[in-house]
C-alpha positions in Angstrom: 0.0 0.0 0.0 1.2 3.5 -0.9 0.0 6.9 0.3 1.2 10.1 -1.3 2.2 12.7 1.3 1.3 16.3 0.4 0.9 19.1 3.0 -2.5 20.7 2.3 -1.2 24.3 2.1 1.5 23.4 -0.5 1.2 24.1 -4.2 0.6 21.0 -6.2 3.5 18.8 -7.0 3.8 18.3 -10.8 5.3 15.0 -12.0 6.5 13.9 -8.6 5.4 13.3 -5.0 6.7 15.3 -2.1 6.7 12.0 -0.1 5.3 8.5 -0.1 4.2 6.4 2.9 4.6 2.7 2.0 4.4 -0.7 3.7 5.6 -4.0 2.4 8.7 -5.7 0.8 11.3 -3.3 -0.4 13.2 -3.5 -3.7 16.3 -1.3 -4.1 17.1 -0.5 -7.7 20.8 0.1 -8.6 21.4 3.0 -10.9 20.1 2.2 -14.4 21.4 4.0 -17.5 20.2 4.3 -21.1 21.8 1.2 -22.6 20.1 -2.0 -23.8 20.2 -5.5 -22.3 23.5 -6.1 -24.1 25.0 -3.0 -22.4 25.1 -1.1 -25.7 23.9 2.5 -26.2 21.5 2.8 -29.2 21.4 6.6 -29.0 23.2 9.6 -27.6 19.9 11.5 -27.5 18.9 12.3 -23.9 15.2 11.6 -24.4 16.0 8.2 -26.0 18.4 7.4 -23.1 15.7 8.4 -20.5 13.2 6.1 -22.2 15.7 3.2 -22.2 16.6 3.8 -18.6 13.0 3.7 -17.6 12.4 0.5 -19.5 15.4 -1.0 -17.7 13.9 0.0 -14.4 10.6 -1.7 -15.3 12.6 -4.9 -16.4 14.4 -5.0 -13.0 11.1 -4.4 -11.2 9.5 -7.3 -13.1 12.2 -9.6 -11.7 10.7 -8.9 -8.2 7.2 -9.4 -9.4 6.7 -5.6 -9.2 5.6 -2.9 -11.6 6.0 0.8 -12.0 3.1 1.4 -9.6 5.3 0.0 -6.8 7.9 2.7 -7.2 8.1 5.0 -4.1 11.3 6.9 -4.9 13.5 7.8 -7.9 16.7 9.8 -7.9 17.8 11.0 -11.4 21.4 11.9 -12.0 21.8 14.1 -15.1 25.0 15.2 -16.8 23.4 18.4 -18.1 20.4 20.0 -16.3 20.0 22.6 -19.1 19.5 19.8 -21.6 17.1 18.1 -19.2 15.1 21.3 -18.8 15.0 21.9 -22.5 13.7 18.3 -23.1 11.3 18.3 -20.1 8.1 17.9 -22.2 9.5 15.0 -24.2 11.0 13.4 -21.1 7.6 13.7 -19.4 5.9 12.0 -22.5 8.4 9.1 -22.4 8.0 8.8 -18.6 4.2 8.5 -18.9 4.6 6.0 -21.8 6.8 3.7 -19.7 5.8 4.3 -16.1 2.3 5.6 -16.5 0.7 8.3 -14.4 2.5 7.1 -11.2 4.7 9.8 -9.6 6.9 8.7 -6.7 9.0 10.9 -4.6 11.8 12.2 -6.9 14.9 14.2 -7.0 17.1 15.4 -9.9 20.8 16.0 -9.5 23.4 17.3 -11.9 26.7 15.4 -11.9 29.9 16.1 -13.7 29.8 12.7 -15.4 28.6 9.1 -15.0 30.7 5.9 -14.9 29.7 5.1 -18.5 31.0 8.1 -20.5 28.1 8.0 -23.1 25.5 7.9 -20.4 23.5 11.2 -20.0 21.2 9.9 -17.3 21.3 7.4 -14.4 18.2 6.7 -12.3 18.2 4.9 -8.9 15.0 3.8 -7.3 13.2 2.2 -4.5 9.9 0.2 -4.8 7.7 -1.3 -2.2 5.5 -4.4 -2.8 2.5 -4.8 -0.6 
């Protein structure tokens, strides 16, 4: 069971939750990046890498018998926040296509680089199964 936490006097959160109360078995997702199952990048485009990263998250969740609806937290590591902001609408479209209209607690952080030099995004997450 998950409950979104949102103080009543706060402005609406758009595309994320301020907090999530969850109870059940916990799945910790290691940082996923935008390469395919063979660890090959098919694109250097940020939006394409975000979609692949989200698809990788869904694949790992499936191994635990979970789905995107079980996500309670995502931390996004971006190599270029300006590029992320410029592509926000497209990223949102891809997010909804893969994850749906489920918005866990989220944070976005800019980093100098990721371990895989071609990676533009890495997403780490936590899911809770009831």
